[in-house]
C-alpha positions in Angstrom: -7.1 -7.0 26.0 -4.3 -4.4 26.0 -4.2 -1.5 28.4 -4.6 2.0 27.1 -1.5 3.4 25.6 0.5 0.2 25.3 2.0 -1.3 22.1 1.1 -4.7 20.9 2.2 -6.5 17.8 5.1 -8.2 16.3 7.8 -7.4 13.6 6.5 -7.0 10.1 6.2 -10.1 8.0 8.9 -10.5 5.3 6.7 -9.1 2.5 6.6 -5.7 4.2 10.4 -5.5 4.4 12.6 -3.4 2.1 15.9 -4.8 0.8 18.9 -2.6 1.5 21.9 -2.2 -0.8 23.3 -5.5 0.3 20.0 -7.3 -0.4 19.3 -7.9 3.3 15.7 -7.5 4.3 15.0 -4.5 6.6 11.8 -4.8 8.5 9.5 -1.9 8.9 7.8 -1.5 12.3 5.1 1.1 11.5 3.2 2.1 14.6 -0.5 2.6 14.1 -2.6 4.2 16.9 -6.2 3.0 17.3 -8.9 4.5 19.5 -12.7 4.4 19.7 -15.6 5.5 21.8 -18.1 2.9 23.3 -20.0 2.6 20.0 -16.8 1.7 18.2 -15.2 -0.5 20.9 -15.9 -3.9 19.3 -14.8 -2.9 15.8 -11.7 -1.3 17.3 -10.8 -4.6 19.0 -11.2 -6.5 15.7 -9.2 -4.0 13.8 -6.4 -4.0 16.4 -6.1 -7.8 16.0 -6.1 -7.4 12.2 -3.3 -4.8 12.4 -1.3 -6.9 14.8 -1.6 -10.0 12.6 -0.6 -7.9 9.5 2.7 -6.9 11.2 1.9 -3.5 12.5 2.7 -2.3 16.0 -0.6 -1.2 17.6 -0.8 1.7 20.1 -4.2 1.1 21.7 -5.5 4.4 23.1 -8.8 3.1 24.4 -11.6 2.9 25.2 -11.3 -0.5 26.8 -15.0 -1.4 27.2 -18.5 -0.7 25.9 -19.3 1.7 28.7 -20.3 5.1 27.6 -17.5 7.6 27.0 -17.1 10.8 25.0 -15.5 10.5 21.6 -13.6 13.9 21.7 -11.5 12.5 24.5 -10.2 9.7 22.3 -9.8 12.0 19.3 -7.5 14.1 21.5 -5.5 11.1 22.5 -5.0 10.2 18.9 -4.0 13.8 18.0 -1.4 13.8 20.8 0.1 10.5 19.6 0.3 11.7 16.0 1.8 15.1 17.0 4.3 13.5 19.4 5.4 11.0 16.7 4.4 8.1 18.9 2.4 6.8 15.9 2.7 7.3 12.2 -0.9 6.8 11.4 -4.2 6.3 13.2 -7.5 4.6 13.1 -10.5 6.1 14.9 -13.9 4.4 15.4 -17.2 5.7 16.7 -20.8 5.0 15.7 -20.9 7.0 12.5 -17.2 7.9 12.1 -18.2 11.5 11.7 -18.0 12.9 15.2 -14.7 11.4 16.1 -13.3 12.5 12.8 -14.5 16.1 13.3 -13.0 16.1 16.8 -9.6 14.9 15.5 -9.5 17.5 12.8 -9.6 20.2 15.4 -5.9 19.5 16.2 -3.0 20.8 14.2 -1.1 18.1 12.3 -4.1 15.7 12.1 -5.8 15.1 8.7 -8.6 12.6 9.5 -10.8 11.3 6.8 -14.1 9.5 7.4 -14.3 6.6 5.0 -17.0 4.1 4.1 -15.1 2.4 1.2 -11.7 1.3 0.2 -11.9 3.8 -2.7 -12.4 6.7 -0.2 -9.5 5.4 1.9 -7.2 5.3 -1.1 -8.1 8.8 -2.2 -7.8 10.1 1.4 -4.2 9.0 1.4 -3.2 9.5 -2.3 -4.7 13.0 -2.7 -5.1 14.4 0.8 -2.2 12.7 2.7 -4.6 11.8 5.5 -2.8 10.4 8.5 -5.9 9.2 10.4 -8.9 7.2 9.1 -12.2 7.5 10.8 -14.8 4.7 10.6 -18.4 4.3 11.6 -19.1 1.0 13.4 -22.8 1.4 12.9 -22.4 2.2 9.2 -19.9 -0.4 7.9 -19.1 -4.0 8.9 -15.8 -5.6 9.7 -15.1 -6.6 6.1 -15.5 -3.1 4.8 -13.6 -1.6 7.7 -10.8 -4.1 7.1 -10.6 -3.1 3.4 -10.6 0.5 4.3 -7.8 0.2 6.9 -5.5 -2.0 4.8 -6.0 0.2 1.8 -5.4 3.4 3.8 -2.2 2.0 5.3 -0.8 0.7 2.0 -1.5 3.7 -0.1 1.2 6.3 -0.5 0.6 10.0 -0.9 0.8 10.9 -4.6 2.6 14.1 -3.8 3.2 16.6 -6.6 2.6 20.3 -6.7 -1.2 20.0 -7.1 -1.9 17.9 -4.0 0.8 19.4 -1.8 -0.3 22.9 -2.6 -3.8 22.1 -1.4 -2.6 20.4 1.8 -0.3 23.3 2.6 -3.4 25.6 2.6 -5.0 23.4 5.3 -2.4 24.8 7.8 
């Protein structure tokens, strides 16, 4: 188990590197923050291990047990990490994924999308430039959560005037 707010992980595997002009592989060390309430604790732990084994640096913001806690507190920690630039993207987990996602979206600079499929995760990134994915541990299992998170993290924002104009209106 990793204490709240500490990084864990290892350098990115070679297939996530980018060749520079000399053909040398430059490793990317993207930091992904992860947080959950008590209902999402177990899934959060599994996803943190997945992210670490996939080459991401993981910033674990808690909770660190299944004891009852309030999801808005962990959404706030996520928002602070995103706004401070401590993490590039985030993964939030609660029972339904809805409450913690709503709480996260209260903060400027956070665009959290509650996703129940890889398709929604892809669209959240490609069209909405979401920087946080919110998942429901009582709604989806690990395999779906895995697919959602990996798709979310590997999908670039499509950009373009149409999508950017809409995002700009969000504030």
